[in-house]
Every structure is written in C-alpha cells, then in structure tokens.
N, C-alpha and C positions, 0 to 999 in steps of 0.2 A: 564102321567106316574107318578106313585106314588113314592114318595121319601121314600127310605128305610133307616131307622135309624140304626146305629150300636149299638148293645147292648154291653156295656163294663162294667166290674166290677169296683169297686172302686180302686182295687190294680193295675189294668191294665191302662197303660198310653201310649199314642201314642208317638213314638220317636221324632217326629217333634215338639211336644209340650213341651219337656223337657227344662227346663231353663238352662242358662249358669252357674248358681250357683252350680248345681250338678257336672258339669265337673271340676269346681274349687276345689270342695271338694276332688275329686279323685286325682288331681294333688298335692294338699297339703299333702295328705297321702304319696304319692311317695317321695316327697322331704324330709319329716321327716324321712323316712326309710334310705334314702341316708346319711343324716346327722348323723344318729345313727351308720351306718356302718363305716363312716369316724372316728367318735369318738372312736369306739371300736378298729379300726386299729391303731390309734395313741396311744391308751393306751397300746396295745400289743407291739408296737414298743418301747415305753418308758420303758416297763418292760424288754424287751430284752437288750436294751442299758444299763440300770442300772445294770442288772445282769452281763453283760460282763465287765463293768467297775469295778464292785466289785471283779470279779474273777481275772482280771489283776492286780488290786491293791494288792490283797492278795499274788500274786506270785512275787511281786517286791523285789529287794534286800534291806533289811532293812538298810544296811550300807550306801546306797546312798540317803536315805531320809534326807532332811535338817531338822535339829533340832533347828536351830536358834543360835547355840553356836558359839563362836569365837575361832580363832586359838591362842593357848597360845604361847607367845614369849619364846625363849630359855633363860635359866639362864645365867647370865654373860654378858659382853659387846659384842655387835654385831660387833664391829670393834676393832681390836687389832694391835698394832705396830709390824711389823715383827722383829724377832731377828736379821736377817742378811738382811737388805734392799738391799745391793749390790749397784753397780754403783759408780760414782765418784762425789763428791760434789765440785763444783767450789769455788774458794776462793772468799769471799765476798758475797756469796749467802744469800739473805734475808736482806742485809744491805741497798740496794738502796732505796726501797720504804719508809722506815721510815725516812731516811735522807732527801730525796726529800720532804716528807711531812712537815718536819721542816724547809724548806727553805734552806737547805744546798746543796752544789754542790758536785757531786760524780764523781771522775775521774776513768777512767778504769785502771785496773791493770792486769798484766800478772801473772798467777799462777806460783809459784815457783816449778820447777820440779827437781827431783833428777836425775841428769845426770849420766849415766853409762859411765865412761871414755872408749874411744875406745882403741884398742890394741896398736895403734901407738900414744898414748897420749904423751909419752915422746918425740917422734920425733916432734910432733906438737908444744910442748912448746919450743923445741930447735929452730925450724924454726922461731917461732914468736920472740924469743929473737934476732936472727940474723937479722931479717928484721925490727927491731924497728926503724931504722934510714932510712931517705929518705922521699920523698913526696908521700902521700897516694892518691890512686884513689879508692874511695868507690864504691863497686859494689853490696852492699846489706846490710840489717839489719835483724837480727833474734832474736827470743826470748830466745834461748839457745846457748851455745857455740858449742854444738854438731851439732845442725842444721846448724850453720854457717859453720862448717867444711865440712858438707855434701854439702852445697851450693857451696863451692869452687870446690869440686870434680865435681859437675854437670856443673859448668861454664867451667872448663878446657876441659870437653868432648864436650861442646857446641861450643866453639870457639878455634881456634889455636893461637889466639893473646896472650893468657895467658900462653902458653908453655914456661917454663923456668923463668916465672915471680914469684918473691917471694910474699907472702901474710902475713897478720896478722889479728888477731881478737881482736878488742878493745871494752872493756866493757864501756857502757855509760848509761846516764839517759835520759829519754824522758817523754812526757806526759803520755804515757801508762805504764811507769815503766822502768825496766832495759832492755836494748837492747844490742845486740852484733853485732858490725859493722864489716862487712867483707871488707877488703881493700887490694888492690894490691899495691905493693910498687915499685916506680920508683926512679931513681937516682937523678933527679932534677925536677924542675917545667916544663921545656920544654919536658923532657921525659914523665912526667906524662900527659901532654896535648896530646902528640902524642899517648900515650897508650889509653887514654879515647876516642880520635877521632876514633881510630881503633876499639875499642869495640863497639861504637855507630854505626859505619858502618856495624858491624857484628850483630847488633840487640840487644846488651847488654847495658842496662842503666848504667851510671856511673857518678861520680862527683869527681872533683879534690879537695882534702882537703889540705890547706896550713897551 
C-alpha cells in the first residue's frame, strides 16, 4: 500500500502541531484588555466622586466653614460683685483662718441679735424682779432673752411640775459668749431639790444653783 502524503501550504498548520506559546499569546491579550477596562472604570468612578464632592462643597453654608479665627472676649470684667448680695453674714466670718495661721486660738462667739421685745415684756420684767430671791433651779441656757422666755413657756406645757412656780432669766458669760440662764425659783434649798427631782422624773434636765 502506498503512503499518501498530505500536501499542505506553508500557511496551513495542523492543530495538534501548534505550540503552547501561541495559546499564551492569546491569554495575554485577554488579560491586558481586562486590566484596561478596570482602569477606565476606576477613572470614571474617580471623576464622578470628584464632581459630586465639588457640587456638595459649593452648596455648603459659608457661615459654618471654619476660618481658624478665635472668639473675641467681651469688654470689661467677666465677673462683677453684685450690688445686693443678700443673705446674712455671721459675726467673725473670715477671721478664724488668719488667726489660726498665726498660732492664735479662736473662741466661738454668739452673734448679737436685736431682740424684739414681746408684748408682755413689762410683765416679764416684773415677774423677774419678784422672783429674784430664793434658790434657783436652772432648767436651760439660751442665746437671747426672748428665746429663754419661749423656753419657759415650752417647759410649762411639757410638765405640770412648773405650774405656779416662779422663774427668772439671768444673764451670764460663758466660753461661747453671753448666755441667758432660765431658772425656776424655789423657797429654800430643800424645796429646790424636791423641784429638781420632780422635773428629772418628768424628763426635764435641771440643776440646783446655790
């Protein structure tokens, strides 16, 4: 059997004889196109974003744009002393700290109050003059004469032991300053002791003064 040879032109090539290099060239061309498309898409996206940012910036409120300036302080002092501060200033306020810093001792003092005499002030003075004699049973000490008188009224409502008992208010000095001692007056020492015992039994603290 005779062997028949295939007659092929120079441009014609058998597919199984094509080399792998030819396939690589075709794949390289496709990859280049893809990269080009991606770059074009990124460029278009950047243009769109830049245009949108520019439009939004142009529509912004110019008053809200920071210009780097500082807030000017108002003229005049920022803190002023009130014309009428109000309130009540206690006696000796501001004197304790400097005195203590200098090694001095400071004793407490009661502020002097302007007492408004009660309606029965004349009767109270008369009662105190009448009860100036006798043995005293002290039942309290107060900062003012008026509060001492109110204290006696409170005690007479608290206990029946003081019903009909005379009292007096004696001004004296103590470590804290002037005090007004409220005292019930008994006829003698024995009566004063009995009165104090009865008051203590009724829950009222007392002390016999000789």
